[in-house]
N, C-alpha and C positions, 0 to 999 in steps of 0.2 A: 813228297808233300803229304801232309796230314789229310786223312779222309774228310774231315770237317772243312778244311780249306778248299778241297776239291769241290765239295758241294756248294760252298760259298762262291767259288769261281764260276760254277755252272748256273746257279740260281741266285746270284748275288742280290739283285734288286728285290726280288720277292722275299728273300730271307731278311733283308734289312727292313723292308716295309712291315713284315709280320712281327719281327722282334720289337721294333719301336712301337708299333701299335699295341702289342700285348703289354709292354712296359707302361705305356701311357694310360692303359685301361685299368692299371692297378695290380697286375700280377707281378709277383716277385721274380721277374726275369730281367736281368740287367741287359740293356742294349749296348752299353759302352764296349764290352769285349767284341761284340759283333762288328761294331763300327770301326774299332781299331783294326781288326782283321781285314775288313773290307778296304780300309785305307791302305793297309800294307799291300793288298792285291792291286789296288789302284796305282800304287807306286811302282809295281812291277809291270804295269800295263795290261793286266788281266781284266780289270774293271774300269769303268769311267768314274773318275773322281767327282766330276760335277753331277753325274747321275746319282751317285751315292749321297752326295750332299742334298740334292733336290728331294730324293725319296725320303731321307731321314727328316729333313725340316718340314716337308709337306705333310708327312704322316703325323708328326708331333703336333703341328699346328691344327690339323684336322681333328685329332683326338681332343686336344685342349678346347677347341671351339665347341665340340660336342658336349664336353663336360660343362663349359660355360653356359651353353643354351639350356642344358638340363637343370643347372642350378638356378638359372634365371626364371624358369617356368615353375619350379617346385619350391 
């Protein structure tokens, strides 16, 4: 298995959370490849598919809410 997939299998939720957060904050780091790889690991039973979905959606909504509140006050 590729070393990056091993790291994703070991620290999956933290990597997904960080990658989605960095993308939503505006850095040019695409989250889609990480989410696809995490989904493949979930299909193999190495990660929880619902956990990946929860962390991805929760992080994106939290970052978007932060941007919304910043725009509303400025």
